[in-house]
C-alpha positions as CSV (number, residue, x, y, z in Angstrom):
1,M,0.0,0.0,0.0
2,R,1.3,3.5,-0.8
3,T,1.3,6.1,1.9
4,V,0.5,9.8,1.5
5,S,4.2,10.6,1.7
6,E,4.9,8.4,-1.3
7,L,2.3,10.2,-3.4
8,L,3.3,12.8,-5.9
9,A,3.4,16.3,-4.6
10,E,0.2,18.2,-5.2
11,D,0.1,22.0,-5.4
12,V,-3.1,23.4,-3.9
13,Q,-2.8,26.4,-6.2
14,A,-3.2,24.0,-9.1
15,Y,-6.4,22.5,-7.8
16,P,-9.4,23.6,-10.0
17,R,-12.3,26.0,-9.4
18,P,-15.0,24.8,-9.5
19,P,-13.6,21.9,-7.4
20,A,-12.7,18.4,-8.6
21,L,-14.2,15.3,-7.1
22,D,-12.3,12.0,-7.2
23,R,-12.1,8.7,-5.5
24,I,-9.2,7.7,-3.3
25,V,-8.4,4.1,-2.4
26,L,-5.9,4.8,0.4
27,P,-7.4,4.0,3.8
28,V,-9.1,7.0,5.4
29,E,-9.6,6.9,9.2
30,V,-11.3,9.0,11.8
31,I,-10.7,8.4,15.5
32,L,-12.3,9.9,18.6
33,G,-11.9,8.8,22.2
34,G,-9.7,6.0,21.2
35,E,-12.4,4.5,19.0
36,M,-12.5,4.1,15.2
37,V,-15.4,6.4,14.1
38,A,-14.9,5.7,10.4
39,R,-12.6,3.7,8.2
40,T,-12.8,3.3,4.4
41,T,-10.9,2.6,1.2
42,R,-13.8,4.2,-0.7
43,A,-13.6,7.8,0.2
44,L,-14.4,10.7,-2.1
45,R,-12.1,13.7,-2.2
46,V,-12.9,17.3,-3.1
47,C,-10.0,19.4,-4.2
48,E,-10.4,23.2,-4.7
49,T,-7.9,25.9,-5.3
50,H,-6.0,26.9,-2.2
51,H,-7.8,24.3,-0.1
52,A,-6.5,21.1,1.5
53,P,-8.6,18.2,0.2
54,T,-11.7,17.3,2.0
55,Y,-12.5,13.6,2.4
56,Y,-16.0,12.3,2.4
57,I,-16.7,8.8,3.8
58,P,-19.6,6.6,2.8
59,P,-22.2,6.2,5.5
60,E,-21.8,2.4,5.7
61,D,-18.1,2.9,6.7
62,I,-19.0,4.9,9.8
63,A,-19.5,3.3,13.2
64,P,-23.1,2.8,14.1
65,G,-24.4,5.3,16.6
66,A,-21.4,7.6,16.2
67,L,-23.4,10.4,14.6
68,S,-26.4,12.4,15.6
69,E,-27.9,15.3,13.7
70,A,-26.9,18.8,14.9
71,A,-28.7,22.1,14.4
72,G,-27.6,24.4,11.7
73,S,-26.7,24.4,8.1
74,S,-24.5,26.1,5.5
75,Y,-24.4,26.5,1.8
76,C,-21.7,25.8,-0.7
77,E,-22.0,27.4,-4.1
78,W,-20.7,24.2,-5.7
79,K,-22.1,21.4,-3.6
80,G,-25.4,22.9,-2.2
81,S,-26.8,22.8,1.4
82,A,-24.9,21.1,4.1
83,R,-26.3,19.4,7.2
84,Y,-24.1,19.2,10.4
85,W,-23.6,16.3,12.7
86,T,-22.4,15.7,16.3
87,V,-19.8,12.9,16.6
88,A,-19.6,10.7,19.8
89,A,-17.2,7.9,20.5
90,G,-15.1,6.6,23.4
91,G,-16.9,8.9,25.9
92,Q,-16.2,12.0,23.9
93,T,-18.7,14.2,22.1
94,R,-17.9,16.9,19.5
95,R,-20.8,19.1,18.3
96,H,-20.8,20.2,14.7
97,A,-17.8,18.0,14.0
98,A,-19.0,16.5,10.7
99,W,-21.2,17.5,7.8
100,S,-22.9,16.0,4.8
101,Y,-24.9,17.0,1.7
102,P,-28.2,15.2,1.7
103,S,-29.2,16.7,-1.7
104,P,-26.0,17.8,-3.4
105,T,-25.9,19.6,-6.7
106,P,-25.8,17.3,-9.8
107,A,-22.1,17.8,-10.3
108,F,-21.5,16.5,-6.8
109,A,-24.3,13.9,-6.6
110,A,-21.7,11.2,-5.6
111,L,-21.4,13.0,-2.2
112,K,-25.0,12.3,-1.2
113,D,-25.0,11.2,2.4
114,H,-21.2,10.8,2.6
115,M,-19.7,12.4,5.8
116,A,-16.8,14.8,6.1
117,F,-15.2,15.4,9.5
118,Y,-13.3,18.4,10.8
119,P,-9.9,16.9,11.7
120,G,-9.2,19.5,14.4
121,L,-12.2,18.2,16.4
122,M,-11.2,14.6,16.2
123,E,-8.5,12.8,18.1
124,A,-6.9,11.7,14.8
125,C,-7.6,11.6,11.1
126,R,-5.4,9.6,8.8
127,V,-4.9,9.1,5.0
128,G,-2.8,6.2,4.0
129,G,-1.7,5.7,7.7
130,V,-0.4,9.3,7.9
131,D,-1.8,11.7,10.5
132,V,-3.3,14.8,8.9
133,T,-3.3,18.3,10.3
134,P,-6.4,20.5,10.0
135,Q,-6.7,23.2,7.4
136,P,-6.0,26.5,9.1
137,G,-8.9,28.5,10.6
138,D,-12.2,27.4,12.0
139,F,-14.4,27.3,8.8
140,Y,-12.8,24.9,6.3
141,G,-12.5,21.2,6.9
142,G,-9.6,20.2,4.7
143,W,-7.0,17.6,5.7
144,V,-3.4,18.8,5.3
145,T,-1.1,15.9,4.3
146,P,2.7,16.1,3.9
147,N,2.5,15.9,0.0
148,L,0.7,19.2,-0.3
149,L,2.6,22.2,-1.6
150,G,1.5,25.8,-1.8
151,T,-0.5,28.1,0.5
152,V,-3.6,26.4,2.0
153,K,-6.2,29.1,2.8
154,G,-8.0,29.4,6.1
155,A,-5.8,31.6,8.2
156,P,-7.4,35.0,9.0
157,E,-5.5,36.8,6.1
158,T,-6.5,34.2,3.6
159,R,-10.1,33.2,4.5
160,W,-11.8,35.2,1.7
161,W,-9.4,34.3,-1.2
């Protein structure tokens, strides 16, 4: 199995706008409270200019009972209306720690009901066995891996790029 560090470098400035959607077969894992909340080799990845990729996990690869619906929503010009979720595992609870698109736009129909997790609110998130760091800031949910080059937006001076 290849790890993220063995992948070719990817420049976040070269990611497209509107974003690209692709499948990734490397294991994607989400851990909270010492428990595996999600593990898949069938994740979808959204790559958008200046963003770290966001990974979406199929619902059947998420631990039963780990998610409960949270209040609130947001809107993405590309993907549509998002619904937020609370994540609970191993005696820990994180509100608004995941989101999904129950009725995504046609271009992103494959994301329907897949779950994305904010890595900064989880104990650990991994791609290909490599721990990720959260995209800077408190709005975006990208997963920063060692193979990414360029400036990932999210810090206060970059939020509205």
